[in-house]
Backbone as CSV, one residue per row, in Angstrom:
resi,resn,N_x,N_y,N_z,CA_x,CA_y,CA_z,C_x,C_y,C_z
1,UNK,79.428,111.005,66.212,80.896,110.854,66.156,81.539,112.168,66.584
2,UNK,82.639,112.068,67.332,83.324,113.249,67.835,84.553,113.521,66.979
3,UNK,84.665,114.763,66.445,85.801,115.142,65.604,86.692,116.110,66.363
4,UNK,87.988,115.931,66.232,88.945,116.816,66.862,89.458,117.798,65.813
5,UNK,89.549,119.062,66.191,90.113,120.065,65.303,91.621,119.931,65.232
6,UNK,92.226,120.700,64.346,93.676,120.631,64.139,94.437,120.979,65.405
7,UNK,93.905,121.935,66.185,94.589,122.332,67.418,94.634,121.196,68.422
8,UNK,93.512,120.457,68.557,93.460,119.327,69.484,94.428,118.238,69.094
9,UNK,94.511,117.942,67.778,95.439,116.921,67.306,96.876,117.338,67.579
10,UNK,97.166,118.626,67.352,98.515,119.130,67.584,98.911,119.007,69.045
11,UNK,97.980,119.320,69.945,98.281,119.231,71.367,98.558,117.787,71.767
12,UNK,97.769,116.850,71.208,97.983,115.450,71.545,99.337,114.977,71.049
13,UNK,99.717,115.393,69.850,101.018,115.004,69.310,102.152,115.587,70.147
14,UNK,101.991,116.839,70.591,103.022,117.462,71.420,103.195,116.711,72.737
15,UNK,102.062,116.319,73.332,102.160,115.628,74.618,102.838,114.280,74.461
16,UNK,102.617,113.612,73.323,103.250,112.323,73.094,104.751,112.472,72.855
17,UNK,105.181,113.628,72.401,106.597,113.834,72.126,107.376,114.230,73.372
18,UNK,106.670,114.642,74.429,107.343,115.142,75.624,107.434,114.068,76.710
19,UNK,108.007,112.940,76.383,108.261,111.888,77.378,109.706,112.046,77.833
20,UNK,109.862,112.447,79.071,111.214,112.781,79.536,112.105,111.550,79.667
21,UNK,111.535,110.412,80.050,112.320,109.185,80.210,111.557,108.025,79.549
22,UNK,111.660,107.891,78.252,110.830,106.903,77.553,111.120,105.459,77.918
23,UNK,112.291,105.167,78.491,112.635,103.783,78.802,112.753,103.525,80.298
24,UNK,112.114,104.352,81.107,112.113,104.151,82.558,110.687,104.274,83.073
25,UNK,110.268,103.335,83.894,108.999,103.425,84.622,109.340,103.438,86.103
26,UNK,109.039,104.525,86.777,109.429,104.679,88.175,108.410,104.014,89.105
27,UNK,108.919,103.240,90.038,108.055,102.678,91.070,107.658,103.797,92.031
28,UNK,106.369,103.949,92.340,105.941,105.054,93.209,106.538,104.986,94.617
29,UNK,106.611,103.791,95.185,107.104,103.657,96.567,107.580,102.226,96.796
30,UNK,108.608,102.081,97.626,109.079,100.769,98.061,109.250,100.804,99.580
31,UNK,108.746,99.773,100.249,108.753,99.696,101.713,109.282,98.324,102.106
32,UNK,109.961,98.240,103.244,110.416,96.943,103.762,110.119,96.848,105.247
33,UNK,109.488,95.742,105.647,109.243,95.476,107.070,110.030,94.237,107.448
34,UNK,110.642,94.267,108.617,111.532,93.189,109.037,110.969,92.432,110.229
35,UNK,111.245,91.150,110.255,110.991,90.334,111.435,111.883,90.835,112.570
36,UNK,111.477,90.623,113.796,112.227,91.168,114.929,113.677,90.705,114.968
37,UNK,113.926,89.462,114.582,115.294,88.955,114.600,116.068,89.298,113.330
38,UNK,115.433,89.979,112.387,116.091,90.400,111.166,116.325,89.301,110.151
39,UNK,115.804,88.115,110.389,116.061,86.995,109.492,115.142,86.980,108.271
40,UNK,114.011,87.659,108.354,113.104,87.719,107.221,112.604,89.143,107.028
41,UNK,112.332,89.447,105.765,111.878,90.788,105.373,110.740,90.627,104.375
42,UNK,109.716,91.452,104.513,108.736,91.557,103.428,109.019,92.853,102.684
43,UNK,109.402,92.705,101.429,109.663,93.830,100.538,108.366,94.135,99.807
44,UNK,107.894,95.366,99.925,106.597,95.750,99.375,106.815,96.840,98.340
45,UNK,106.575,96.508,97.084,106.775,97.434,95.980,105.430,97.917,95.451
46,UNK,105.183,99.200,95.565,104.006,99.808,94.934,104.326,99.985,93.453
47,UNK,103.428,99.584,92.577,103.709,99.673,91.152,102.596,100.403,90.421
48,UNK,102.948,100.963,89.253,101.938,101.566,88.399,101.816,100.843,87.057
49,UNK,102.803,100.006,86.720,102.760,99.220,85.488,102.534,97.765,85.869
50,UNK,101.315,97.274,85.674,100.997,95.927,86.119,101.773,94.877,85.336
51,UNK,102.031,95.127,84.053,102.789,94.158,83.271,104.190,93.960,83.799
52,UNK,104.861,95.061,84.115,106.211,94.967,84.666,106.227,94.282,86.014
53,UNK,105.219,94.578,86.841,105.158,93.971,88.168,104.934,92.467,88.071
54,UNK,104.079,92.040,87.149,103.818,90.612,86.990,105.030,89.890,86.393
55,UNK,105.753,90.555,85.516,106.977,89.982,84.962,107.996,89.763,86.081
56,UNK,108.149,90.765,86.934,109.069,90.626,88.066,108.634,89.498,88.994
57,UNK,107.344,89.428,89.270,106.820,88.360,90.131,107.203,86.986,89.591
58,UNK,107.056,86.801,88.278,107.363,85.520,87.656,108.834,85.151,87.802
59,UNK,109.711,86.092,87.520,111.132,85.772,87.476,111.827,85.907,88.828
60,UNK,111.479,86.918,89.605,112.136,87.100,90.896,111.862,85.932,91.841
61,UNK,110.739,85.252,91.643,110.394,84.116,92.497,111.438,83.004,92.417
62,UNK,112.257,83.015,91.366,113.284,81.983,91.208,114.530,82.252,92.060
63,UNK,114.658,83.448,92.593,115.836,83.773,93.401,115.837,82.952,94.688
64,UNK,116.955,82.370,95.074,116.993,81.526,96.276,116.596,82.242,97.558
65,UNK,116.778,83.555,97.633,116.411,84.235,98.876,114.946,84.674,98.887
66,UNK,114.213,84.457,97.793,112.787,84.793,97.733,111.985,83.568,98.131
67,UNK,111.269,83.649,99.248,110.485,82.517,99.732,109.058,82.520,99.205
68,UNK,108.526,83.697,98.925,107.129,83.800,98.484,106.928,85.125,97.782
69,UNK,106.055,85.142,96.785,105.674,86.385,96.124,104.160,86.413,96.005
70,UNK,103.557,87.550,96.333,102.116,87.682,96.162,101.773,89.114,95.789
71,UNK,100.710,89.243,95.023,100.229,90.556,94.609,99.063,90.945,95.509
72,UNK,99.145,92.119,96.124,98.074,92.636,96.971,97.730,94.026,96.467
73,UNK,96.582,94.157,95.799,96.190,95.445,95.251,97.224,95.954,94.274
74,UNK,97.701,97.152,94.494,98.720,97.749,93.626,100.114,97.591,94.210
75,UNK,100.319,96.528,95.012,101.643,96.232,95.557,102.037,94.800,95.218
76,UNK,103.332,94.597,95.000,103.891,93.254,94.893,104.730,93.025,96.131
77,UNK,104.533,91.870,96.780,105.174,91.603,98.066,106.090,90.390,97.954
78,UNK,107.339,90.605,98.310,108.349,89.561,98.275,108.764,89.226,99.695
79,UNK,108.549,87.975,100.092,109.025,87.514,101.392,110.448,87.010,101.194
80,UNK,111.401,87.679,101.832,112.815,87.399,101.626,113.450,86.876,102.900
81,UNK,114.439,85.997,102.735,115.284,85.640,103.862,116.591,86.392,103.713
82,UNK,117.105,86.857,104.818,118.334,87.649,104.777,119.478,86.820,104.213
83,UNK,120.277,87.466,103.363,121.417,86.776,102.788,121.788,87.354,101.443
84,UNK,122.810,86.758,100.825,123.299,87.210,99.524,123.646,85.990,98.685
85,UNK,123.263,86.020,97.402,123.523,84.895,96.507,123.986,85.420,95.153
86,UNK,124.706,84.583,94.422,125.041,84.869,93.034,123.960,84.239,92.157
87,UNK,123.382,85.036,91.263,122.305,84.542,90.413,122.851,84.166,89.040
88,UNK,122.555,82.961,88.598,122.970,82.497,87.274,121.907,82.917,86.264
89,UNK,121.965,84.199,85.864,120.948,84.728,84.971,121.027,84.078,83.595
90,UNK,119.862,83.939,82.967,119.771,83.373,81.632,118.615,84.046,80.904
91,UNK,118.892,84.569,79.726,117.867,85.267,78.964,116.599,84.446,78.818
92,UNK,115.452,85.085,78.991,114.114,84.493,78.885,113.774,83.569,80.057
93,UNK,114.685,82.706,80.459,114.387,81.738,81.515,114.554,82.320,82.921
94,UNK,115.609,83.067,83.139,115.848,83.672,84.457,116.617,84.976,84.223
95,UNK,115.935,85.988,83.675,116.633,87.198,83.261,116.845,88.233,84.362
96,UNK,116.260,88.056,85.544,116.401,89.071,86.596,115.996,88.480,87.937
97,UNK,116.529,89.090,89.003,116.167,88.605,90.328,116.678,89.502,91.438
98,UNK,116.365,89.116,92.657,116.862,89.783,93.860,118.026,88.956,94.385
99,UNK,119.171,89.594,94.558,120.374,88.845,94.917,120.816,89.042,96.362
100,UNK,120.383,90.128,97.006,120.852,90.409,98.368,119.755,91.046,99.196
101,UNK,119.683,90.640,100.447,118.830,91.284,101.450,119.607,91.292,102.755
102,UNK,119.996,92.470,103.203,120.715,92.584,104.466,119.967,93.527,105.400
103,UNK,120.043,93.221,106.684,119.263,93.956,107.683,120.180,94.381,108.816
104,UNK,120.123,95.670,109.190,120.789,96.101,110.420,119.762,96.785,111.315
105,UNK,120.209,97.500,112.314,119.284,98.060,113.295,118.314,99.079,112.702
106,UNK,118.740,99.810,111.681,117.903,100.887,111.177,117.608,100.827,109.677
107,UNK,118.340,99.997,108.927,118.175,99.984,107.481,118.111,98.562,106.931
108,UNK,117.497,98.462,105.756,117.432,97.217,105.002,117.958,97.512,103.602
109,UNK,118.925,96.716,103.143,119.491,96.893,101.811,119.018,95.756,100.909
110,UNK,118.553,96.109,99.714,118.075,95.139,98.733,118.853,95.352,97.440
111,UNK,119.394,94.259,96.872,120.099,94.339,95.592,119.335,93.564,94.537
112,UNK,119.166,94.186,93.379,118.507,93.597,92.223,119.536,93.492,91.092
113,UNK,119.335,92.528,90.199,120.178,92.432,89.016,119.361,91.842,87.879
114,UNK,119.635,92.304,86.659,118.901,91.787,85.517,119.635,92.055,84.226
115,UNK,119.199,91.398,83.165,119.810,91.584,81.854,118.772,92.161,80.887
116,UNK,119.242,92.996,79.961,118.339,93.617,79.002,117.308,94.492,79.697
117,UNK,116.040,94.326,79.310,114.964,95.084,79.949,114.852,94.793,81.423
118,UNK,115.217,93.572,81.810,115.224,93.236,83.231,116.247,94.029,84.001
119,UNK,117.332,94.412,83.323,118.342,95.263,83.956,117.842,96.676,84.162
120,UNK,117.001,97.150,83.231,116.402,98.482,83.394,115.515,98.496,84.632
121,UNK,114.695,97.437,84.786,113.846,97.347,85.964,114.644,97.223,87.234
122,UNK,115.735,96.480,87.173,116.565,96.260,88.362,117.334,97.497,88.768
123,UNK,117.670,98.345,87.808,118.536,99.490,88.110,117.775,100.808,88.104
124,UNK,117.318,101.240,86.922,116.773,102.589,86.790,115.398,102.763,87.417
125,UNK,114.562,101.739,87.361,113.159,101.919,87.737,112.921,102.023,89.238
126,UNK,113.757,101.385,90.043,113.501,101.319,91.479,114.359,102.272,92.306
127,UNK,115.394,102.810,91.726,116.411,103.502,92.519,115.926,104.800,93.153
128,UNK,114.912,105.435,92.587,114.473,106.712,93.164,113.021,106.672,93.644
129,UNK,112.534,105.478,93.965,111.171,105.366,94.489,111.064,106.066,95.838
130,UNK,109.881,106.563,96.155,109.640,107.111,97.488,109.918,106.021,98.513
131,UNK,110.553,106.389,99.598,110.927,105.429,100.628,112.372,104.993,100.552
132,UNK,113.014,105.195,99.404,114.419,104.817,99.258,115.298,105.894,99.882
133,UNK,116.138,105.499,100.805,117.026,106.454,101.469,118.176,106.871,100.552
134,UNK,118.754,105.900,99.870,119.830,106.145,98.916,119.947,104.915,98.033
135,UNK,120.657,105.042,96.926,120.769,103.915,96.007,122.087,103.979,95.250
136,UNK,122.459,102.843,94.697,123.622,102.747,93.825,123.202,101.912,92.622
137,UNK,123.341,102.456,91.398,122.821,101.783,90.217,123.845,101.715,89.098
138,UNK,123.777,100.639,88.307,124.575,100.512,87.097,123.862,101.186,85.928
139,UNK,124.629,101.459,84.878,124.032,101.916,83.625,123.302,100.727,83.010
140,UNK,122.060,100.933,82.577,121.248,99.831,82.073,120.679,100.159,80.705
141,UNK,120.159,99.132,80.048,119.524,99.301,78.741,120.198,98.455,77.690
142,UNK,119.481,98.221,76.586,120.022,97.370,75.542,120.213,95.961,76.067
143,UNK,121.371,95.377,75.801,121.639,94.016,76.256,122.476,93.940,77.506
144,UNK,122.668,95.057,78.189,123.555,95.087,79.355,122.992,94.283,80.525
145,UNK,123.869,93.740,81.333,123.512,93.221,82.648,123.730,94.356,83.637
146,UNK,122.699,94.691,84.387,122.780,95.847,85.280,122.038,95.548,86.575
147,UNK,122.405,96.279,87.590,121.754,96.086,88.872,121.777,97.338,89.716
148,UNK,121.183,97.230,90.868,121.186,98.351,91.808,121.047,97.811,93.217
149,UNK,121.474,98.623,94.159,121.206,98.370,95.570,120.462,99.573,96.109
150,UNK,119.374,99.313,96.812,118.632,100.391,97.452,118.641,100.165,98.954
151,UNK,118.682,101.259,99.693,118.629,101.204,101.147,117.306,101.803,101.601
152,UNK,116.601,101.048,102.435,115.280,101.441,102.927,115.288,101.513,104.447
153,UNK,114.435,102.346,105.043,114.315,102.324,106.504,113.818,100.952,106.969
154,UNK,114.378,100.463,108.046,113.858,99.229,108.638,112.566,99.577,109.373
155,UNK,111.444,99.041,108.879,110.142,99.346,109.454,109.546,98.080,110.056
156,UNK,108.522,98.255,110.879,107.813,97.119,111.434,106.374,97.138,110.927
157,UNK,105.801,95.938,110.818,104.397,95.845,110.434,103.517,96.133,111.645
158,UNK,102.475,96.900,111.431,101.498,97.181,112.477,100.108,96.933,111.909
159,UNK,99.347,96.092,112.592,97.961,95.819,112.209,97.049,96.464,113.242
160,UNK,96.086,97.242,112.768,95.120,97.883,113.664,93.733,97.331,113.339
161,UNK,93.148,96.658,114.325,91.809,96.089,114.170,90.763,96.979,114.822
162,UNK,89.622,97.096,114.164,88.536,97.958,114.653,87.202,97.261,114.422
163,UNK,86.285,97.426,115.355,84.916,96.943,115.162,83.960,97.810,115.966
164,UNK,82.735,97.884,115.440,81.616,98.549,116.118,81.804,100.062,116.203
165,UNK,81.680,100.746,115.062,81.774,102.214,115.051,80.483,102.868,114.572
166,UNK,79.542,102.065,114.058,78.340,102.647,113.484,77.118,102.352,114.354
167,UNK,75.984,102.853,113.923,74.711,102.613,114.596,73.704,102.160,113.545
168,UNK,72.525,101.680,113.955,71.515,101.300,112.963,71.071,102.470,112.085
169,UNK,71.328,103.694,112.523,70.872,104.865,111.766,71.930,105.413,110.806
170,UNK,73.207,105.286,111.140,74.238,105.903,110.294,75.612,105.289,110.560
171,UNK,76.498,105.543,109.585,77.888,105.132,109.723,78.215,103.843,108.983
172,UNK,79.507,103.589,108.803,80.016,102.355,108.199,81.461,102.201,108.652
173,UNK,81.771,101.118,109.343,83.100,100.940,109.914,84.177,100.873,108.839
174,UNK,83.890,100.198,107.720,84.935,100.009,106.710,85.382,101.321,106.088
175,UNK,84.447,102.270,105.902,84.826,103.556,105.331,85.578,104.406,106.343
176,UNK,85.139,104.369,107.594,85.801,105.164,108.621,87.248,104.708,108.807
177,UNK,87.471,103.400,108.864,88.835,102.893,109.061,89.741,103.298,107.904
178,UNK,89.233,103.198,106.686,90.049,103.595,105.528,90.412,105.077,105.593
179,UNK,89.465,105.902,105.903,89.732,107.339,105.931,90.657,107.726,107.082
180,UNK,90.530,107.072,108.219,91.463,107.333,109.311,92.869,106.863,108.916
181,UNK,92.951,105.689,108.299,94.251,105.154,107.897,94.971,106.094,106.939
182,UNK,94.237,106.708,106.025,94.846,107.678,105.117,95.298,108.924,105.860
183,UNK,94.533,109.316,106.875,94.815,110.568,107.574,96.017,110.482,108.500
184,UNK,96.327,109.291,109.026,97.371,109.194,110.058,98.774,108.983,109.496
185,UNK,98.899,108.756,108.190,100.241,108.496,107.652,101.073,109.772,107.625
186,UNK,102.381,109.586,107.756,103.326,110.691,107.684,104.649,110.142,107.178
187,UNK,105.742,110.865,107.387,107.027,110.411,106.860,107.542,109.160,107.578
188,UNK,106.911,108.783,108.684,107.342,107.612,109.441,106.421,106.402,109.266
189,UNK,105.266,106.601,108.671,104.267,105.529,108.588,103.637,105.488,107.211
190,UNK,103.453,104.269,106.683,102.866,104.051,105.361,101.652,103.143,105.516
191,UNK,100.549,103.527,104.907,99.315,102.731,104.893,99.442,101.688,103.794
192,UNK,99.348,100.401,104.167,99.609,99.319,103.221,98.360,98.618,102.714
193,UNK,97.419,98.323,103.600,96.255,97.556,103.143,95.071,97.740,104.080
194,UNK,93.906,97.336,103.580,92.626,97.448,104.277,91.863,96.157,103.987
195,UNK,91.441,95.465,105.035,90.748,94.193,104.851,89.460,94.171,105.658
196,UNK,88.350,93.871,104.982,87.065,93.670,105.638,86.953,92.194,106.013
197,UNK,86.643,91.918,107.264,86.590,90.544,107.755,85.163,90.217,108.189
198,UNK,84.563,89.260,107.497,83.206,88.824,107.852,83.244,88.014,109.138
199,UNK,82.476,88.442,110.122,82.378,87.732,111.394,81.040,86.998,111.459
200,UNK,80.893,86.156,112.472,79.617,85.456,112.628,78.527,86.471,112.959
201,UNK,77.381,86.417,112.268,76.330,87.425,112.462,75.611,87.274,113.816
202,UNK,76.180,87.866,114.840,75.584,87.799,116.171,74.317,88.649,116.213
203,UNK,73.396,88.377,117.125,72.109,89.087,117.148,72.232,90.594,117.346
204,UNK,73.282,91.051,118.052,73.398,92.475,118.357,74.222,93.242,117.329
205,UNK,74.449,92.666,116.164,75.181,93.360,115.103,74.368,94.528,114.573
206,UNK,75.060,95.462,113.902,74.339,96.545,113.232,73.578,95.993,112.030
207,UNK,74.293,95.314,111.128,73.636,94.669,109.997,74.469,93.512,109.437
208,UNK,75.671,93.811,108.943,76.464,92.799,108.248,77.483,92.091,109.132
209,UNK,77.847,92.664,110.243,78.761,92.066,111.225,80.143,91.799,110.636
210,UNK,80.864,92.869,110.359,82.235,92.745,109.891,83.176,93.524,110.808
211,UNK,84.394,93.031,110.904,85.468,93.758,111.558,86.435,94.245,110.498
212,UNK,87.302,95.171,110.864,88.256,95.753,109.910,89.662,95.645,110.443
213,UNK,90.609,95.445,109.510,92.016,95.510,109.878,92.747,96.354,108.848
214,UNK,93.471,97.361,109.337,94.310,98.208,108.498,95.765,97.862,108.790
215,UNK,96.545,97.748,107.729,97.957,97.369,107.855,98.852,98.565,107.541
216,UNK,99.882,98.743,108.360,100.833,99.836,108.183,102.259,99.304,108.273
217,UNK,103.186,100.057,107.688,104.613,99.909,107.968,105.033,101.198,108.662
218,UNK,105.776,101.079,109.754,106.093,102.287,110.517,107.419,102.173,111.256
219,UNK,107.988,103.329,111.550,109.108,103.437,112.486,108.680,104.213,113.730
220,UNK,107.387,104.498,113.830,106.859,105.285,114.944,105.566,104.651,115.436
221,UNK,105.694,103.513,116.101,104.531,102.765,116.559,103.633,103.598,117.471
222,UNK,104.221,104.258,118.465,103.407,104.973,119.448,102.681,106.156,118.819
223,UNK,103.378,106.890,117.963,102.738,108.030,117.318,101.606,107.597,116.413
224,UNK,101.811,106.546,115.636,100.769,106.031,114.753,99.556,105.573,115.545
225,UNK,99.790,104.809,116.606,98.699,104.296,117.425,97.906,105.430,118.068
226,UNK,98.607,106.418,118.575,97.933,107.541,119.241,97.084,108.342,118.262
227,UNK,97.609,108.601,117.075,96.836,109.358,116.084,95.601,108.592,115.643
228,UNK,95.766,107.292,115.437,94.627,106.481,115.008,93.547,106.471,116.093
229,UNK,93.960,106.270,117.331,92.984,106.231,118.419,92.256,107.572,118.555
230,UNK,92.987,108.656,118.448,92.379,109.970,118.585,91.275,110.178,117.544
231,UNK,91.560,109.832,116.294,90.560,110.030,115.244,89.411,109.047,115.384
232,UNK,89.717,107.819,115.820,88.649,106.834,116.004,87.695,107.289,117.100
233,UNK,88.227,107.774,118.210,87.360,108.258,119.283,86.587,109.503,118.861
234,UNK,87.192,110.312,117.997,86.531,111.534,117.541,85.356,111.242,116.616
235,UNK,85.497,110.248,115.741,84.500,110.050,114.687,83.593,108.839,114.878
236,UNK,83.895,107.937,115.820,83.003,106.804,115.993,81.618,107.279,116.442
237,UNK,80.593,106.549,116.026,79.218,106.871,116.405,78.727,105.959,117.518
238,UNK,79.557,105.012,117.906,79.164,104.000,118.883,79.932,104.177,120.188
239,UNK,79.308,103.777,121.278,79.966,103.778,122.571,80.595,102.417,122.879
240,UNK,80.582,101.523,121.889,81.083,100.168,122.106,82.217,99.824,121.150
241,UNK,82.885,100.842,120.633,83.968,100.633,119.666,85.150,99.925,120.304
242,UNK,85.695,98.953,119.574,86.903,98.264,120.007,88.047,98.558,119.067
243,UNK,89.262,98.657,119.610,90.467,98.868,118.804,91.597,98.037,119.402
244,UNK,92.289,97.294,118.529,93.422,96.470,118.948,94.579,96.699,117.987
245,UNK,95.799,96.522,118.495,97.005,96.699,117.686,97.857,95.440,117.789
246,UNK,98.344,94.957,116.643,99.233,93.793,116.609,100.538,94.205,115.956
247,UNK,101.661,93.872,116.602,102.963,94.343,116.126,103.903,93.215,115.706
248,UNK,103.402,91.999,115.621,104.235,90.897,115.172,104.404,90.900,113.653
249,UNK,105.450,90.243,113.180,105.698,90.150,111.739,104.621,89.329,111.050
250,UNK,104.202,88.231,111.697,103.130,87.363,111.206,102.231,87.013,112.378
251,UNK,100.910,87.116,112.233,100.021,86.769,113.350,100.251,85.339,113.834
252,UNK,100.166,85.160,115.140,100.434,83.860,115.750,99.303,82.875,115.466
253,UNK,99.589,81.587,115.673,98.572,80.550,115.496,97.408,80.745,116.460
254,UNK,97.714,81.152,117.688,96.651,81.375,118.671,95.728,82.499,118.230
255,UNK,96.299,83.556,117.671,95.476,84.670,117.204,94.610,84.242,116.025
256,UNK,95.173,83.465,115.107,94.400,82.983,113.969,93.276,82.057,114.434
257,UNK,93.563,81.195,115.393,92.526,80.295,115.912,91.393,81.092,116.561
258,UNK,91.759,82.161,117.285,90.739,83.017,117.882,89.885,83.663,116.791
259,UNK,90.519,84.148,115.727,89.784,84.772,114.640,88.772,83.838,114.013
260,UNK,89.171,82.575,113.796,88.238,81.608,113.218,87.078,81.311,114.164
261,UNK,87.323,81.278,115.459,86.228,81.052,116.405,85.189,82.160,116.321
262,UNK,85.652,83.392,116.161,84.731,84.525,116.077,84.007,84.528,114.725
263,UNK,84.638,84.015,113.699,83.968,83.901,112.405,82.915,82.785,112.403
264,UNK,83.100,81.775,113.244,82.239,80.589,113.186,81.100,80.596,114.195
265,UNK,81.120,81.532,115.141,80.021,81.543,116.099,80.213,82.608,117.163
266,UNK,79.181,82.831,117.944,79.271,83.775,119.053,80.109,83.137,120.164
267,UNK,81.054,83.897,120.710,81.981,83.313,121.681,81.789,83.945,123.057
268,UNK,82.315,83.270,124.036,82.389,83.804,125.389,83.518,84.843,125.413
269,UNK,83.239,86.084,125.833,84.286,87.115,125.855,85.516,86.739,126.658
270,UNK,85.374,85.782,127.570,86.527,85.368,128.377,87.607,84.679,127.537
271,UNK,87.240,84.230,126.328,88.245,83.635,125.440,89.326,84.653,125.086
272,UNK,88.921,85.906,124.960,89.906,86.940,124.662,90.842,87.146,125.850
273,UNK,90.314,87.068,127.050,91.140,87.238,128.238,92.202,86.145,128.332
274,UNK,91.906,84.989,127.770,92.848,83.872,127.827,93.849,83.884,126.674
275,UNK,93.706,84.827,125.763,94.612,84.907,124.620,95.898,85.604,125.061
276,UNK,96.966,84.873,125.139,98.247,85.416,125.592,99.167,85.599,124.388
277,UNK,99.289,86.803,123.932,100.152,87.091,122.788,100.894,88.382,123.082
278,UNK,102.207,88.330,123.235,102.960,89.528,123.614,102.914,90.644,122.574
279,UNK,102.538,90.323,121.343,102.488,91.345,120.295,101.115,91.997,120.170
280,UNK,100.157,91.558,120.983,98.793,92.083,120.918,98.578,93.128,122.006
281,UNK,98.040,94.278,121.602,97.714,95.346,122.556,96.248,95.738,122.406
282,UNK,95.538,95.764,123.526,94.149,96.202,123.537,94.140,97.707,123.801
283,UNK,93.597,98.477,122.875,93.633,99.937,122.986,92.297,100.499,123.455
284,UNK,91.203,100.046,122.871,89.856,100.472,123.274,89.077,99.212,123.612
285,UNK,88.900,98.964,124.916,88.359,97.691,125.394,86.862,97.794,125.660
286,UNK,86.103,97.761,124.562,84.641,97.767,124.671,84.114,96.558,123.902
287,UNK,82.811,96.429,123.747,82.254,95.222,123.161,82.846,94.899,121.785
288,UNK,83.169,95.920,121.011,83.719,95.699,119.678,85.124,95.121,119.667
289,UNK,85.742,94.981,120.827,87.118,94.479,120.850,87.204,93.033,120.373
290,UNK,86.146,92.259,120.538,86.154,90.872,120.067,86.346,90.839,118.551
291,UNK,85.549,91.610,117.827,85.676,91.653,116.375,86.956,92.324,115.923
292,UNK,87.413,93.312,116.682,88.650,94.014,116.324,89.839,93.065,116.371
293,UNK,89.929,92.267,117.429,91.031,91.309,117.554,90.879,90.190,116.524
294,UNK,89.658,89.725,116.331,89.422,88.624,115.385,89.806,88.992,113.962
295,UNK,89.699,90.266,113.614,90.007,90.694,112.244,91.508,90.655,111.955
296,UNK,92.337,90.834,112.966,93.780,91.033,112.764,94.460,89.956,111.916
297,UNK,94.276,88.657,112.204,95.063,87.653,111.478,94.665,87.464,110.022
298,UNK,93.580,88.084,109.591,93.106,87.906,108.218,93.558,89.033,107.287
299,UNK,94.474,89.874,107.729,94.910,90.985,106.887,95.430,90.467,105.549
300,UNK,94.982,91.070,104.480,95.323,90.778,103.073,94.941,89.364,102.627
301,UNK,94.323,88.574,103.485,93.853,87.245,103.084,92.364,87.367,102.774
302,UNK,92.063,87.943,101.619,90.700,88.395,101.350,89.703,87.254,101.183
303,UNK,90.128,86.127,100.651,89.200,85.013,100.459,88.703,84.479,101.793
304,UNK,89.615,84.175,102.708,89.204,83.679,104.018,88.554,84.776,104.848
305,UNK,89.028,86.003,104.702,88.456,87.104,105.479,86.973,87.287,105.181
306,UNK,86.580,87.099,103.934,85.205,87.364,103.536,84.304,86.132,103.606
307,UNK,84.869,84.998,103.994,84.070,83.782,104.091,83.015,83.908,105.204
308,UNK,81.781,83.615,104.862,80.686,83.625,105.848,80.485,82.216,106.351
309,UNK,80.744,82.007,107.630,80.620,80.668,108.217,79.222,80.458,108.777
310,UNK,78.781,79.215,108.744,77.420,78.889,109.188,77.320,78.740,110.695
311,UNK,78.465,78.565,111.357,78.438,78.311,112.786,78.446,76.829,113.106
312,UNK,78.407,75.987,112.064,78.366,74.547,112.256,79.725,73.884,112.040
313,UNK,80.730,74.668,111.608,82.052,74.093,111.337,83.109,74.797,112.163
């Protein structure tokens, strides 16, 4: 049994007494990516309190402008349609929600409102998250109804697919992509997710035959792409590395169909040549480009991404 001396107990008590904001939990970061026409936005909230995030997921989903809510790792993602609504809040049943989403050329404004503890989350907790350009908040707490509006940079989603960076002797594509993704972020780009995509085990695979897709939000597409390519070329161990970039808000049906073909069997490389998608860019066109492109549409869809197909379906 481990015993603590009086000094250790005193230090623990002191640390418990020094809570600067006992009724506020700050969201680490909030990001918004917009569809090209500005009609839809994915609001991505990084959270550190899972209980609060799940509570918001439950109740915010009732807002008329919220089309979908999903949890991805330590982020909660709200698919919003642009617009503004009045929310008929009701304690316990509908105590908080998102009431406004507006989009212009450079910024996205999001308004939250809630009552009681939901008002604290709507006002105090989100207003100073990293990524927020400015905010306007009501006084919250107790039984008050309170809200806030935050303004975020209008960003675009960027998916970077990679395949074939290792050799039978060394390397691992999934680790390299993650480390490059962490290295390339700056004040204009945020690393959002990393997805391993199981492909059909072709005979010339290294071992497991997976492609990778890293997801970013950015206002600097060219700079992000150039930095990623530079590090990939610097650290890859293979001469057959493929890299592709997708800049659409949601991957197209044609791209998803291509991805499933690569998951279900070995394909003719000419199928990629016939894939016409204006949002798809081939950056490193070597043998790995097939897996790199195939990985793109499965970003954050971990169940389907990891499915191993027999080649018979």
